[in-house]
Steps between C-alpha positions, in 0.01 A plus 500: 500500500607857444629709783379845569592794730219737594523830689179668618452832660194540725343819643662657796171511699513122534671326784772231458242234591266622213784486254578140618119423451517616137817279456326213650211534254756502221675197626169318531414587140826376366480178707153428359646532144788259575781747597686584798647800682861426581620836626307768696663823616331804661723811428304733716334840457719693258470828326395508124693689226176678414143505622276206393131551561575773750741273694856611580591170677432139448542153654739292290477115467715272292381151398701231335253272313525165335181468301360441153432796276122476554547546878723807445243651283229442749715651769562812287127526441413485859773750600375740243137466630610551866452875601765472765776405266647817336744332260632142438771373260589141411802384334596165374825378650739201464543415859350622830775609727440374851731760653343827631451761228724792469237723669497279816878453482552880500255550791682241700840682443350833608393343834827352557687824469604682810302834531669640813818689399493693172827677524591835638275799450615769253604831639321828432130558472404136508656444847161499683287342230214739593536780242762722660382587847839603624507823294153593623649727775627762259190502303275522791675819621483650156116415475429636858630858415208743479440653156393864519541795263808633690700182427405513130590862458841477672607191322456280799706702738370697799 
């Protein structure tokens, strides 16, 4: 049987459990037609490159499928009818890689990195990280001076 890889994007209003339910329905459909889902990865809620049906984020799910062509067509038909699925794409592949996809592998690397020490802070206006509060003393004195006509006529001197 041919092997397929399907990625679907579900609406961001759904919970992860609801996305899993959609995937279970697809898995049941494929099983009824003589196929099997060999790989299933939830990639999480991720930002979209552009808005799709007024959504800026979506739940991504990857499926590795071993099924006849009729099962894949029925799966695509059902995904197209489901209002909670924003987009789906199916590719025919040679082998289903059992290792985690690059998306999940990258996420694992990020979690393993140490987030504590990020190096010395640069000198200058970025030293506080709060928009330059150190120089506020000089500016406050300047702003606190009264402005009246005498100051303006004498060039600021009394």
